[in-house]
C-alpha positions as CSV (number, residue, x, y, z in Angstrom):
1,M,-28.6,-143.3,-15.4
2,R,-31.9,-142.1,-13.8
3,S,-30.5,-139.6,-12.1
4,K,-29.6,-138.1,-15.5
5,L,-32.7,-138.7,-16.5
6,A,-34.6,-136.6,-13.6
7,Y,-32.0,-133.9,-14.2
8,L,-33.7,-133.0,-17.4
9,T,-36.7,-134.1,-16.9
10,A,-36.7,-131.6,-14.2
11,L,-35.0,-128.9,-16.4
12,G,-37.4,-129.8,-18.9
13,M,-35.0,-130.3,-21.4
14,L,-36.2,-134.2,-21.4
15,T,-39.9,-135.6,-22.9
16,V,-39.9,-139.9,-23.5
17,A,-41.9,-140.2,-25.7
18,C,-44.0,-144.1,-25.3
19,S,-44.0,-146.3,-28.1
20,D,-47.6,-145.6,-29.8
21,D,-46.7,-142.0,-29.9
22,I,-43.5,-142.6,-32.3
23,P,-44.1,-145.6,-34.5
24,A,-40.7,-148.3,-34.8
25,T,-39.2,-147.8,-38.4
26,P,-37.3,-151.3,-38.7
27,D,-34.0,-151.3,-40.4
28,S,-33.9,-151.9,-43.6
29,S,-30.3,-152.6,-44.3
30,T,-30.3,-155.3,-41.7
31,G,-33.8,-156.4,-40.5
32,D,-32.6,-157.0,-36.7
33,D,-35.6,-155.9,-34.3
34,D,-33.1,-155.8,-32.0
35,T,-32.0,-152.3,-33.7
36,T,-32.1,-149.6,-31.1
37,T,-33.1,-146.5,-33.4
38,T,-32.7,-143.0,-31.4
39,T,-34.6,-139.6,-33.1
40,T,-32.9,-136.4,-32.1
41,S,-33.7,-132.9,-33.1
42,P,-31.1,-131.9,-35.2
43,T,-31.1,-128.5,-33.5
44,V,-31.1,-127.9,-30.1
45,D,-32.8,-125.5,-28.2
46,P,-30.7,-124.0,-25.2
47,T,-34.0,-123.5,-23.5
48,T,-35.6,-127.2,-24.4
49,T,-34.0,-130.4,-25.4
50,T,-36.6,-132.8,-26.7
51,V,-35.1,-136.6,-26.8
52,T,-37.2,-139.8,-27.7
53,A,-36.0,-143.2,-27.3
54,T,-37.6,-146.4,-28.4
55,D,-36.1,-149.2,-26.6
56,T,-36.4,-152.6,-28.2
57,M,-33.1,-154.0,-27.0
58,A,-32.9,-156.0,-23.4
59,D,-30.2,-154.0,-22.5
60,T,-32.1,-151.0,-21.6
61,D,-29.4,-149.2,-19.1
62,T,-26.9,-149.4,-21.4
63,A,-29.3,-147.0,-23.8
64,T,-30.1,-144.9,-21.8
65,D,-26.8,-144.3,-20.8
66,T,-25.6,-143.6,-24.0
67,M,-28.6,-141.2,-24.6
68,V,-27.9,-138.9,-21.2
69,D,-24.3,-138.8,-22.3
70,T,-25.4,-138.1,-25.8
71,T,-27.7,-135.3,-24.5
72,M,-25.3,-133.8,-21.9
73,G,-22.5,-133.7,-24.5
74,S,-25.4,-131.8,-27.1
75,L,-26.1,-129.3,-23.8
76,D,-22.7,-128.9,-23.5
77,S,-21.5,-128.1,-27.4
78,S,-24.3,-125.7,-27.7
79,S,-23.5,-123.4,-24.5
80,G,-19.9,-123.7,-25.0
81,S,-17.7,-123.9,-21.9
82,G,-19.5,-126.2,-19.8
83,S,-18.7,-123.7,-16.6
84,S,-19.5,-120.9,-18.6
85,G,-22.6,-121.2,-20.3
86,S,-26.0,-119.1,-20.4
87,D,-28.6,-120.6,-17.9
88,S,-31.3,-120.6,-20.5
89,S,-34.2,-119.6,-17.9
90,S,-32.2,-116.1,-16.1
91,G,-30.0,-114.6,-18.7
92,G,-31.1,-115.4,-22.6
93,P,-33.0,-112.2,-24.0
94,S,-36.3,-111.7,-22.9
95,C,-38.8,-109.0,-24.9
96,G,-40.2,-106.4,-22.7
97,D,-38.2,-105.8,-20.5
98,D,-36.9,-102.7,-22.3
99,V,-33.5,-103.5,-23.6
100,A,-32.8,-104.6,-27.0
101,E,-31.1,-107.6,-26.6
102,G,-29.9,-110.6,-29.2
103,D,-32.1,-110.3,-32.2
104,E,-34.6,-108.1,-31.1
105,V,-35.0,-105.3,-33.0
106,C,-36.0,-103.1,-30.6
107,D,-37.8,-103.8,-26.9
108,G,-40.3,-101.4,-25.3
109,S,-38.7,-97.9,-24.7
110,D,-35.4,-99.1,-26.0
111,L,-35.5,-98.2,-30.1
112,A,-31.9,-98.2,-30.5
113,G,-31.2,-95.2,-31.6
114,E,-34.4,-94.8,-34.1
115,D,-37.1,-92.2,-34.4
116,C,-39.6,-91.6,-37.1
117,I,-37.3,-89.1,-39.0
118,S,-34.6,-92.2,-39.4
119,Q,-37.3,-94.3,-40.4
120,G,-38.1,-91.8,-43.2
121,F,-41.1,-89.9,-42.1
122,D,-40.9,-86.5,-41.6
123,A,-41.9,-86.5,-37.5
124,G,-44.3,-87.8,-34.9
125,M,-43.1,-90.8,-31.8
126,L,-41.9,-94.2,-33.1
127,A,-42.7,-97.2,-30.7
128,C,-41.8,-100.5,-30.8
129,A,-43.8,-104.0,-32.0
130,A,-45.3,-105.8,-29.4
131,D,-42.9,-109.1,-30.2
132,C,-39.9,-106.6,-29.9
133,S,-39.4,-108.3,-34.1
134,D,-40.2,-104.8,-35.8
135,F,-40.9,-100.9,-35.2
136,D,-44.2,-99.4,-34.5
137,A,-44.3,-96.4,-37.2
138,S,-47.9,-95.7,-36.7
139,G,-47.5,-92.5,-34.9
140,C,-45.0,-91.2,-37.4
141,V,-46.4,-88.7,-39.8
142,S,-45.1,-88.2,-43.7
143,F,-46.0,-84.4,-44.8
144,M,-46.9,-83.3,-48.0
145,C,-44.2,-81.5,-50.2
146,G,-46.4,-79.1,-52.7
147,N,-49.8,-78.2,-50.8
148,D,-48.5,-74.4,-50.0
149,V,-47.9,-74.8,-46.6
150,I,-45.0,-75.3,-45.0
151,E,-45.0,-78.5,-42.5
152,G,-42.3,-80.6,-40.8
153,M,-38.5,-80.1,-42.1
154,E,-39.8,-78.2,-45.0
155,T,-37.7,-75.0,-45.9
156,C,-40.8,-74.0,-47.9
157,D,-43.5,-75.4,-49.7
158,G,-44.7,-73.7,-53.8
159,S,-45.9,-70.3,-52.8
160,D,-45.3,-70.6,-49.1
161,L,-42.0,-69.0,-48.4
162,G,-42.5,-68.6,-44.8
163,G,-42.0,-65.0,-45.5
164,E,-38.3,-64.8,-46.9
165,D,-37.9,-63.1,-50.7
166,C,-34.7,-62.3,-52.3
167,I,-33.2,-59.4,-50.7
168,S,-33.4,-61.6,-47.0
169,Q,-31.3,-64.0,-48.5
170,G,-28.9,-61.9,-49.6
171,F,-29.8,-60.6,-52.8
172,D,-30.8,-57.4,-54.6
173,A,-34.4,-57.8,-56.0
174,G,-35.7,-60.7,-57.8
175,A,-38.6,-63.5,-57.1
176,L,-37.8,-66.3,-54.7
177,G,-39.3,-69.5,-55.7
178,C,-39.2,-72.7,-53.3
179,D,-37.0,-76.1,-54.7
180,P,-39.7,-79.1,-55.8
181,G,-38.7,-81.1,-52.9
182,C,-39.6,-78.3,-50.6
183,M,-36.0,-78.7,-48.7
184,A,-34.6,-75.4,-50.1
185,F,-35.5,-72.3,-51.4
186,D,-35.2,-71.5,-55.5
187,I,-32.7,-68.7,-55.9
188,T,-32.4,-68.9,-59.7
189,G,-34.9,-65.7,-59.9
190,C,-33.4,-63.3,-57.7
191,V,-30.5,-61.0,-58.9
192,S,-27.7,-59.4,-57.3
193,F,-26.9,-56.0,-58.4
194,M,-23.5,-55.1,-59.1
195,C,-21.7,-51.3,-57.5
196,G,-19.5,-49.8,-59.7
197,N,-21.3,-50.6,-63.2
198,D,-22.7,-47.2,-63.5
199,V,-26.2,-48.0,-63.4
200,I,-28.5,-47.4,-60.2
201,E,-30.3,-50.9,-59.3
202,G,-32.1,-51.7,-56.5
203,M,-31.4,-50.1,-53.6
204,E,-28.8,-48.5,-54.9
205,T,-28.5,-44.6,-54.5
206,C,-26.5,-43.5,-57.3
207,D,-23.7,-46.0,-58.8
208,G,-20.4,-44.2,-60.7
209,T,-21.3,-41.7,-62.7
210,D,-25.2,-42.4,-62.7
211,L,-26.5,-39.9,-60.0
212,G,-30.1,-40.3,-60.6
213,G,-30.4,-36.5,-61.7
214,Q,-28.8,-35.2,-58.8
215,D,-26.4,-32.5,-58.4
216,C,-24.8,-30.1,-55.9
217,I,-27.3,-28.1,-56.1
218,G,-30.1,-30.4,-55.6
219,Q,-28.4,-31.5,-52.3
220,G,-28.2,-27.7,-50.9
221,F,-25.2,-26.3,-52.0
222,D,-24.4,-23.7,-54.7
223,A,-21.7,-25.4,-56.9
224,G,-19.3,-28.1,-57.4
225,T,-19.4,-31.7,-58.4
226,L,-21.6,-34.4,-57.0
227,G,-20.0,-38.0,-56.8
228,C,-21.1,-41.6,-55.7
229,D,-19.8,-42.9,-52.2
230,P,-17.9,-46.1,-53.3
231,G,-20.8,-47.8,-52.1
232,C,-23.2,-47.0,-54.0
233,M,-25.6,-45.9,-51.1
234,A,-25.1,-42.6,-50.8
235,F,-23.6,-39.1,-52.8
236,D,-20.4,-38.3,-52.1
237,T,-20.8,-34.2,-51.3
238,S,-16.9,-33.5,-50.7
239,G,-16.5,-31.6,-54.0
240,C,-19.7,-29.9,-53.1
241,I,-19.6,-25.8,-52.7
242,A,-21.8,-23.5,-50.2
243,F,-21.0,-19.9,-51.2
244,M,-21.7,-17.6,-47.9
245,C,-24.0,-15.1,-48.5
246,G,-22.4,-10.9,-46.7
247,N,-18.5,-12.1,-47.9
248,G,-18.9,-9.2,-50.3
249,V,-18.2,-11.8,-53.4
250,I,-20.8,-12.8,-55.6
251,E,-20.5,-16.6,-56.1
252,G,-23.1,-19.2,-57.4
253,A,-26.5,-18.3,-58.1
254,E,-26.2,-14.9,-56.1
255,V,-27.5,-11.6,-57.6
256,C,-25.7,-9.5,-55.4
257,D,-22.8,-9.6,-51.8
258,G,-23.6,-6.4,-49.6
259,A,-21.8,-3.9,-51.6
260,N,-20.7,-6.2,-54.5
261,L,-24.2,-4.9,-57.0
262,G,-22.6,-5.9,-59.9
263,G,-21.9,-3.1,-61.8
264,E,-25.8,-2.2,-61.0
265,T,-27.9,1.2,-59.9
266,C,-31.5,2.2,-58.9
267,V,-31.5,4.1,-62.5
268,T,-30.5,0.7,-64.3
269,Q,-33.2,-0.8,-62.3
270,G,-35.7,1.3,-63.9
271,F,-35.8,4.0,-61.2
272,G,-35.4,8.1,-61.7
273,G,-32.3,7.7,-59.0
274,G,-31.5,7.4,-55.5
275,M,-29.3,4.4,-53.5
276,L,-29.8,0.3,-54.6
277,G,-28.5,-2.0,-52.1
278,C,-29.0,-6.1,-51.8
279,D,-31.7,-7.6,-50.1
280,V,-30.1,-9.5,-46.7
281,A,-30.4,-13.0,-48.4
282,C,-28.5,-12.3,-51.8
283,A,-31.0,-13.0,-53.7
284,A,-32.3,-9.9,-55.2
285,Y,-31.6,-5.8,-55.2
286,D,-32.9,-3.5,-52.3
287,T,-35.3,-0.8,-53.8
288,T,-36.4,0.7,-51.0
289,G,-33.8,3.6,-51.5
290,C,-34.8,4.6,-54.6
291,T,-36.9,7.2,-55.7
292,C,-39.4,7.1,-59.0
293,L,-38.8,8.9,-62.1
294,A,-42.7,10.4,-61.8
295,E,-43.2,13.1,-64.5
296,E,-45.0,15.3,-61.7
297,D,-45.2,15.7,-58.4
298,I,-48.8,17.1,-56.8
299,G,-47.9,16.8,-53.3
300,S,-50.5,16.5,-50.9
301,S,-53.1,18.6,-53.4
302,T,-56.5,17.5,-53.7
303,G,-59.6,18.5,-55.0
304,P,-61.7,18.3,-58.7
305,A,-59.1,18.8,-61.5
306,V,-55.9,18.9,-59.5
307,T,-53.7,18.2,-62.1
308,S,-54.5,17.6,-65.8
309,G,-52.8,17.6,-69.2
310,S,-52.1,15.1,-72.3
311,T,-50.4,11.6,-73.5
312,V,-49.7,12.1,-76.5
313,A,-46.1,12.4,-77.0
314,E,-46.0,10.3,-73.7
315,D,-43.9,7.1,-73.5
316,D,-44.4,4.2,-71.3
317,T,-43.3,4.1,-68.1
318,L,-45.3,2.0,-65.8
319,P,-47.2,-1.0,-67.7
320,I,-51.1,-1.3,-65.6
321,S,-52.8,-4.6,-65.3
322,C,-56.0,-2.9,-66.6
323,A,-55.0,-1.4,-69.6
324,A,-54.9,-4.1,-72.2
325,G,-51.3,-3.7,-72.6
326,G,-51.9,0.5,-72.3
327,G,-49.6,2.2,-73.9
328,A,-48.2,5.9,-73.4
329,D,-49.1,7.0,-69.6
330,H,-48.2,9.9,-67.3
331,V,-46.9,9.2,-64.1
332,I,-48.0,11.5,-61.0
333,S,-46.1,11.2,-57.5
334,F,-48.7,12.1,-54.4
335,T,-48.8,12.5,-50.7
336,A,-51.7,11.4,-48.1
337,A,-52.1,14.5,-46.1
338,V,-54.3,12.3,-43.7
339,A,-55.2,9.3,-43.1
340,G,-58.3,7.2,-45.1
341,D,-60.1,6.2,-48.3
342,H,-58.7,8.8,-51.3
343,T,-60.9,8.5,-54.3
344,F,-58.8,9.1,-57.5
345,D,-60.5,9.7,-60.7
346,T,-60.5,11.2,-64.5
347,F,-63.8,12.4,-65.2
348,G,-63.8,14.8,-67.7
349,S,-60.9,13.4,-69.6
350,G,-61.3,13.6,-73.6
351,Y,-60.6,9.9,-74.0
352,D,-61.2,6.0,-72.6
353,T,-58.6,6.1,-69.5
354,A,-57.2,3.6,-67.4
355,L,-55.8,4.6,-63.5
356,A,-53.7,2.7,-61.5
357,I,-52.4,3.7,-58.0
358,F,-48.8,2.0,-57.9
359,T,-46.7,1.8,-53.8
360,L,-43.3,1.8,-55.7
361,C,-42.4,3.4,-58.9
362,A,-41.7,-0.3,-60.7
363,A,-43.7,-2.6,-62.3
364,G,-45.3,-5.1,-59.7
365,A,-46.0,-2.5,-57.2
366,E,-49.5,-1.9,-58.6
367,L,-51.9,-1.4,-55.5
368,A,-55.4,-1.0,-57.9
369,C,-56.2,-0.3,-61.2
370,N,-59.8,0.5,-62.9
371,D,-60.4,0.6,-66.5
372,D,-63.9,2.2,-66.7
373,A,-65.6,3.4,-63.0
374,L,-69.6,2.5,-62.1
375,G,-71.7,5.0,-64.0
376,G,-68.4,7.0,-65.5
377,G,-68.6,6.0,-69.3
378,L,-65.4,5.7,-70.2
379,Q,-63.7,7.4,-67.6
380,S,-61.7,5.9,-64.5
381,E,-62.3,5.7,-60.9
382,L,-60.9,3.6,-57.4
383,T,-60.3,4.1,-54.1
384,V,-57.7,3.2,-52.2
385,N,-57.0,3.3,-48.0
386,L,-53.9,5.5,-47.2
387,A,-51.8,6.1,-43.8
388,A,-51.0,9.7,-43.4
389,G,-47.7,10.1,-45.4
390,Q,-48.0,7.3,-47.4
391,T,-46.4,8.4,-51.1
392,V,-47.7,6.6,-53.7
393,F,-47.4,7.1,-57.9
394,V,-50.8,7.4,-59.8
395,V,-50.5,6.3,-63.6
396,V,-53.0,8.0,-65.9
397,D,-53.3,5.3,-69.1
398,G,-55.1,4.6,-71.9
399,F,-57.2,1.7,-72.7
400,S,-55.5,-0.2,-75.2
401,G,-53.0,2.4,-75.9
402,D,-55.6,5.1,-76.5
403,I,-54.0,8.4,-76.2
404,G,-55.7,12.4,-75.5
405,D,-56.7,15.2,-73.0
406,W,-56.9,13.9,-69.2
407,V,-57.8,15.5,-65.8
408,L,-57.0,13.9,-62.5
409,N,-59.5,14.6,-59.6
410,I,-58.7,13.6,-56.0
411,T,-61.3,13.6,-53.3
412,P,-59.8,12.8,-49.5
413,P,-61.4,11.1,-46.8
414,G,-64.4,12.1,-45.1
415,D,-65.5,14.7,-48.0
416,L,-68.6,15.6,-47.9
417,S,-68.9,18.8,-50.1
418,C,-70.5,17.1,-52.6
419,A,-74.2,17.4,-51.1
420,E,-76.2,19.4,-52.5
421,E,-78.6,19.7,-49.5
422,D,-78.5,18.6,-45.8
423,V,-81.4,17.3,-44.1
424,G,-79.8,16.8,-40.5
425,G,-81.2,13.7,-38.5
426,A,-84.9,14.4,-39.9
427,L,-87.3,11.5,-40.2
428,G,-90.7,11.6,-42.3
429,T,-93.0,11.3,-45.0
430,P,-91.4,13.2,-46.9
431,V,-88.3,14.6,-45.5
432,T,-87.3,16.6,-49.0
433,S,-87.9,16.9,-52.5
434,G,-87.1,18.2,-55.7
435,S,-86.3,17.6,-59.4
436,T,-83.1,16.5,-61.4
437,V,-83.9,18.4,-64.4
438,G,-81.2,20.5,-64.9
439,E,-78.7,18.5,-62.6
440,D,-75.1,17.6,-63.4
441,D,-74.0,13.6,-61.9
442,T,-72.0,14.6,-58.5
443,L,-71.8,10.3,-57.4
444,G,-72.1,7.4,-59.8
445,Q,-74.8,4.9,-60.0
446,S,-74.1,0.9,-60.1
447,C,-77.8,0.9,-60.6
448,G,-78.3,3.6,-63.0
449,A,-77.6,1.0,-65.8
450,G,-76.0,3.8,-68.3
451,A,-74.1,6.9,-69.3
452,G,-76.0,10.2,-69.2
453,V,-77.2,9.5,-65.1
454,V,-77.7,13.0,-62.9
455,D,-78.1,13.2,-59.3
456,H,-79.2,15.2,-56.6
457,V,-77.3,14.8,-53.4
458,V,-78.3,14.6,-50.0
459,L,-76.6,14.5,-46.9
460,F,-78.3,13.1,-43.8
461,T,-76.9,12.1,-40.2
462,A,-78.8,9.2,-38.2
463,P,-79.8,10.9,-34.7
464,F,-79.4,7.7,-32.8
465,A,-78.4,4.3,-34.0
466,G,-80.5,1.9,-36.2
467,D,-82.1,0.8,-39.3
468,F,-83.3,3.5,-41.5
469,V,-85.2,3.0,-44.6
470,F,-84.7,5.5,-47.3
471,D,-87.4,5.6,-50.2
472,T,-88.4,7.7,-53.5
473,F,-92.1,6.2,-52.9
474,G,-93.8,9.5,-54.2
475,S,-92.0,10.4,-57.2
476,G,-93.0,11.4,-60.5
477,Y,-90.1,9.0,-62.7
478,D,-88.1,5.6,-62.6
479,T,-85.8,6.4,-59.7
480,A,-82.6,5.1,-58.9
481,L,-81.0,5.7,-55.3
482,A,-77.3,5.2,-53.9
483,A,-75.5,5.8,-50.6
484,F,-72.1,6.8,-49.9
485,G,-69.9,7.2,-46.9
486,D,-68.6,10.4,-48.7
487,C,-68.1,12.0,-51.7
488,G,-65.3,10.2,-53.0
489,G,-65.9,6.8,-50.9
490,P,-66.5,3.3,-52.1
491,E,-70.9,3.1,-52.9
492,L,-72.6,1.4,-49.6
493,A,-75.9,0.2,-51.2
494,C,-78.0,1.1,-54.4
495,N,-81.6,0.1,-55.9
496,D,-83.4,0.9,-58.9
497,D,-86.9,-0.7,-58.5
498,A,-87.7,-1.4,-54.3
499,A,-89.7,-4.6,-54.0
500,G,-93.7,-3.9,-54.8
501,G,-92.5,-0.4,-55.3
502,G,-93.4,0.1,-59.1
503,L,-90.4,2.5,-60.9
504,Q,-89.7,4.2,-57.5
505,S,-86.4,3.1,-55.2
506,E,-86.3,1.8,-51.6
507,M,-82.7,0.9,-49.1
508,V,-82.6,0.3,-45.3
509,L,-78.9,1.3,-44.2
510,T,-77.8,0.1,-40.7
511,L,-75.8,3.3,-38.7
512,A,-74.4,4.4,-35.6
513,A,-75.6,7.4,-33.7
514,G,-74.1,10.3,-35.7
515,E,-72.9,8.6,-38.6
516,S,-73.6,10.8,-42.1
517,V,-74.4,9.3,-45.3
518,L,-74.9,10.6,-48.6
519,M,-77.9,10.0,-50.6
520,A,-78.0,10.0,-54.3
521,V,-81.4,10.6,-55.7
522,G,-81.1,9.9,-59.9
523,G,-83.0,8.1,-62.5
524,F,-82.6,4.8,-64.0
525,N,-80.9,5.1,-67.8
526,G,-80.7,8.9,-67.7
527,A,-84.5,9.6,-66.5
528,T,-85.1,13.0,-64.9
529,G,-88.1,14.7,-63.2
530,D,-89.7,15.2,-59.8
531,W,-88.4,13.0,-56.9
532,V,-89.3,12.5,-53.2
533,L,-87.3,11.0,-50.4
534,N,-88.5,9.7,-47.5
535,I,-86.4,8.8,-44.1
536,G,-88.1,6.5,-41.5
537,L,-87.2,3.5,-39.4
538,A,-87.4,-0.3,-40.5
539,C,-90.1,-0.7,-37.8
540,I,-90.8,2.4,-36.4
541,E,-94.1,4.2,-37.6
542,T,-94.1,7.0,-34.4
543,D,-91.1,8.4,-32.6
544,I,-91.7,10.3,-29.5
545,G,-88.5,10.6,-28.0
546,S,-89.0,11.1,-23.9
547,S,-92.2,11.9,-23.8
548,V,-94.2,10.7,-20.8
549,G,-97.8,11.5,-19.6
550,A,-101.6,10.8,-20.9
551,A,-101.9,10.4,-24.6
552,V,-98.5,10.5,-25.5
553,A,-99.7,9.2,-28.7
554,M,-102.7,7.9,-30.4
555,G,-103.9,6.5,-33.4
556,T,-105.3,3.3,-35.3
557,T,-103.9,-0.1,-36.5
558,V,-106.8,0.2,-39.1
559,G,-105.3,-0.8,-42.4
560,E,-101.7,-1.1,-40.7
561,D,-99.4,-4.1,-41.3
562,E,-97.4,-6.2,-38.5
563,D,-94.1,-5.0,-37.8
564,L,-93.4,-6.7,-34.4
565,T,-94.5,-10.5,-33.5
566,Q,-96.0,-10.1,-29.9
567,S,-96.3,-13.5,-27.6
568,C,-99.5,-12.3,-26.2
569,A,-101.3,-11.3,-29.4
570,G,-102.8,-14.7,-30.0
571,G,-101.0,-14.2,-33.6
572,G,-101.8,-12.6,-37.1
573,S,-102.4,-8.9,-35.8
574,V,-101.2,-5.8,-36.9
575,D,-99.2,-2.7,-35.3
576,H,-98.2,0.5,-34.6
577,V,-94.5,0.6,-33.4
578,V,-93.9,4.0,-31.3
579,R,-90.3,4.6,-30.2
580,F,-89.9,5.4,-26.7
581,V,-86.5,6.8,-24.8
582,A,-86.2,6.6,-21.1
583,P,-85.5,10.4,-19.7
584,V,-84.4,8.9,-16.3
585,T,-83.5,5.7,-14.7
586,T,-86.9,4.7,-13.0
587,S,-89.7,2.6,-13.2
588,Y,-92.0,2.9,-16.4
589,V,-95.7,1.9,-16.8
590,F,-97.0,1.4,-20.6
591,D,-101.2,1.2,-20.8
592,T,-103.8,1.4,-23.5
593,F,-106.1,2.6,-21.5
594,G,-108.8,4.7,-23.2
595,S,-108.7,2.8,-26.7
596,T,-111.7,1.3,-28.8
597,Y,-111.0,-2.7,-29.0
598,D,-109.3,-5.4,-27.1
599,T,-105.5,-4.4,-27.0
600,A,-102.4,-5.9,-26.8
601,L,-98.8,-4.3,-25.7
602,S,-95.3,-5.2,-26.3
603,L,-91.9,-3.7,-25.5
604,H,-89.0,-4.5,-27.2
605,D,-84.8,-4.1,-27.6
606,G,-85.2,-3.4,-31.6
607,C,-86.7,-3.9,-34.8
608,G,-87.0,-8.1,-35.7
609,L,-86.3,-8.4,-31.8
610,A,-88.8,-10.9,-29.7
611,D,-90.7,-8.7,-27.2
612,F,-88.9,-8.7,-23.6
613,A,-92.8,-7.7,-21.9
614,C,-96.3,-8.4,-23.2
615,N,-99.6,-8.1,-22.3
616,D,-102.8,-8.7,-23.5
617,D,-105.7,-7.5,-20.8
618,E,-104.6,-5.5,-17.5
619,A,-105.2,-6.9,-14.1
620,G,-108.5,-5.1,-13.2
621,G,-110.4,-6.9,-16.2
622,S,-110.9,-4.8,-18.5
623,L,-109.9,-5.6,-22.6
624,Q,-107.4,-2.6,-22.3
625,S,-103.9,-3.6,-21.9
626,E,-100.5,-2.4,-19.4
627,L,-97.4,-3.5,-18.1
628,Q,-94.3,-2.1,-16.2
629,T,-90.6,-2.2,-16.6
630,N,-87.5,-0.8,-15.3
631,L,-85.5,1.5,-18.1
632,V,-82.0,3.2,-17.5
633,A,-81.6,6.6,-18.8
634,G,-81.0,6.7,-22.4
635,Q,-82.3,3.4,-23.2
636,E,-84.2,3.0,-26.6
637,V,-87.4,0.7,-26.4
638,L,-89.6,0.1,-29.1
639,I,-93.6,-0.4,-28.2
640,A,-96.2,-2.3,-30.4
641,V,-99.4,-1.1,-30.2
642,S,-101.8,-4.1,-31.3
643,G,-104.5,-6.0,-30.9
644,F,-105.7,-9.6,-29.3
645,S,-106.0,-12.5,-32.0
646,G,-106.4,-9.8,-35.1
647,A,-108.3,-7.0,-33.5
648,T,-108.1,-3.7,-34.6
649,G,-109.4,-0.4,-34.0
650,D,-108.4,3.1,-32.3
651,W,-105.4,2.9,-29.6
652,I,-104.2,5.6,-27.0
653,L,-100.6,4.7,-25.2
654,N,-100.0,6.3,-22.2
655,I,-96.8,6.0,-19.9
656,T,-96.1,6.7,-16.7
657,Q,-92.9,7.4,-15.1
658,L,-93.0,6.0,-11.2
């Protein structure tokens, strides 16, 4: 008996209580103090069994044996068969060994296959509680559906569709939405079109008979029936036809094809005759082989009144653009003998004419048109540039249907025969003079302001290249001045009143050496009187040509103006400009020795150009100027004799050839 108690005590399964720990409870049924009372836990813990015994009986050994036997019996019954039962100290469930056993919910890393999502969350890290009795969900996260942000397992969230739309979901159009639970798209707003319903929808190119206004021609063919591909994504052009230009058969939109002109001829096309052809693209007739039905052919004749006639009873062969509808006309064929500007006019005609030039006798071939010439009243004038041998058609018409007797004048290029005076290359003040009383109007002037202007024509040929000034200062009436390249050429320039010149006229022309111009001296609004024509260079007051030596030129700067700016004159000086042309290639010395004031001297390549050499006081210390430069034969220089800081006086120019 003692050995069993010792064994139980060693296992920690038996606790013996003293009499003062558990009060004695008398047996109410017998009242016998010798009765043994034993209190045993109704459930025996496999690990620890506590037995408390109070022995009031004399036979202690017997009672103890009974308790031990009872206890061992309990142990045997709680663990099954005695030979295979678990050892409570080593084989039972233990929290913390990462193995979920017995009634443990989890144990460390062993979560029994559970995670945050299986626990009803959206994401995160599930853990096990320290006592293994439950999961630790503090690391799990629940996302919020409805915040317009896709989170966790959400497919979408409000307006956040993750870049998806109805088309990406397999539909044709519409508005994709998000399901209230954020786990699926709402496709109720998406639309799937139906190919074959004869209505173009979505991405369809066509649908059955609905071709979107297209046809075979719009698809680059000539004719045929356009269809729609069964998939509605492309046109079916198998029924379209492409015609072939050049096969001699007029097809589709072709006007003609090769020799097949559809019965048309040059005559039916409005020409006088010739050979009609077909354009290489079969889109138009080729009329280059047709001849014009001109009423008159004057060949290459030029001059005043080269031909004349009347438009009374004429028909309207070619409508022209400047006649306000025009009317009866007369068509003249003309062939240029030489290349250049040809001038055509109707001066001398008896009605309000209109004049046009055509390259072909066909509508649309108009080259130029004029109703009223400058200064020509109701008559017409125009200038065209023609190649030698080129044939044009001159149409004499009437403005707004006017008809009457007409005259045609033709002036060939380079014609200077209208000049009443030739002054060559003379420069001076004046070069020539005369009176316009009794003169006629040889060249019309754009600045003459009105009909009745008469003029005197002077021919001038530039002796060298430069800017030449033409003026009528000194004339006795209100002049007008115009320049022309030839008798039939266009006006080069025109001036009525010069700046600061009162009623007289002035202009500057840049001319090449040997270039000729016709200067027409007229009067404003028909005024006539005595005239003067002055010709000079724009900034040159004296031309000494190639003269060298002492005192080749002299004068005074008192009353002069400043024509050229000098870099060494101290500013604000007036000058006298002398033109010099080097006779040979060498070095030249220019000086003002003998002048009576503090001079300045400069050399320039032309009017308006800065100096390339300038000297105020020569090296000897006097107030006169001296400079040296190398020139090649024929080189032109302008010499400006001035005064330092505005000084003026009598000057002398000396030129030494070294």
